[in-house]
C-alpha positions, 0 to 999 in steps of 0.5 A: 574321916567323914561319914554319912548323916543317916538322920539327915538322909532320912529327913531329906528323903521324907521331905521329897516324899521318896520311899526307901525303895524308890530312892534305893532304885535310883541310887542303884542300891538296896532298900535294906542298905538304905535303911541301914544308912538311915538308922546309923547301922552303916555310915560309910557308903562309897563315894559313888553311892554318896553321889547317887544319893545326893543326886536323888535328893538334889543336894550337894554331897557335903549336905549328907556328910558329917565329921566323925566323932574322932575328928573333934 
C-alpha cells in the first residue's frame, strides 16, 4: 500500500511559497484536509487529489508517496 508523505508535501509547498489555502484551492480540496495530510492525520488521498497536488507542486506523483510501514 502506498501513502502520502505529509512531511514531503509540506516541505515542497513551503519551498514554492504556496499557502495551504492557495494549494487547497488549486487541488480542489479544503485547507483543513490539506493540513490533515501534511500533519499525517490523513495519509491516503484519492488518486485524483494526489495528481492535483503533484501538479500544483510541479513534481511527479511518486515524489509525494512513500511505502507504508507494513510494506517492509
